[in-house]
N, C-alpha and C positions, 0 to 999 in steps of 0.2 A: 517512862525513865528517862534520867537525864543523859544529855549529851557526853560522850567520852571528851574529856580534857586533851586527849592524845591517844593514838592507836600505834602500835608497834606490829608490822606484818612480817613474818619470816616463814618459808616453807609454807605448811598447810594452816598455821595456827597465828591467832592474834593475840596480843596483851593489850586490853582496853584499859587506860588508866584516867580513873574519875579522882576528883578533887577529895573525897573522902571514903573511897573503897577501890578495890582493883579487882577486875573480872578475867578470869584467865580461859579463854576457849581455844579448842581446836576444831576445825572445820564448823566452827558455829555453836559447838556444844561446850557448856561450861563445864570445866572439870575440877576446879579448885575452891572449895567451899570453905578452907581454913585459911583465908586471908583475915588478917586483922590490923585494926588501927590502934597505934598504942605512943602515946606522947607526941603526937602530929605526925607519925611515920606511918605507911602502910607496909604492912610485911606479907609476902607471897611465898609459898612453898618453894624452895630452890629448884628441887627436881622437876615441878610442873613447869617453872619458868624456863629451866633448861632445854626440857624435851619440846617445847614450841620453839625456841630458838635454835634447835638441833645441834646443841653443843653436849659432848659427853660429860657425865658426872660419874667420879668414881672416890671411893673412899678407901683410905688408907688407916687401918685400925692401929697400927703401932704408934703411929704419931697423932692419932684422932683429928686426921685431916682431909677435907673433902677437897677433890680437884675439880674444876670446870675447865674443859676444853683440853688443851696440852697441858702435858705434866713437864715440870722443868726438868731438864736433865739432873740426874744425880740426887733428886728429892726422894724416889721411891725406887726400889731395885729393879734392874731392867726386866727380869723374869715376871714380876708383877704386873708392870706395864703391858708388857706381852701378853700376860693373861686377860688382862681388861680389854685389850684390843681385840683379841680372838674371840671374846664373849664367853670364854669358859670359865 
């Protein structure tokens, strides 16, 4: 296998970036087979990348918006953000 062009390590996972593909691994185990190359850009599942980077991902249906990390104040009702933070 070719050597990675670059590697991002955070928490217990790594994202190895190659010139023609991406491999997403946690503790050395590959978890994303749905990466693909289109028009010169490599795409990787957002949830898998955020899990490795230990960033929360939440989806707010009424606006069809996915939030990575902190949600800007006022964009989502506080009750919804509190529900996301509590995991319920």
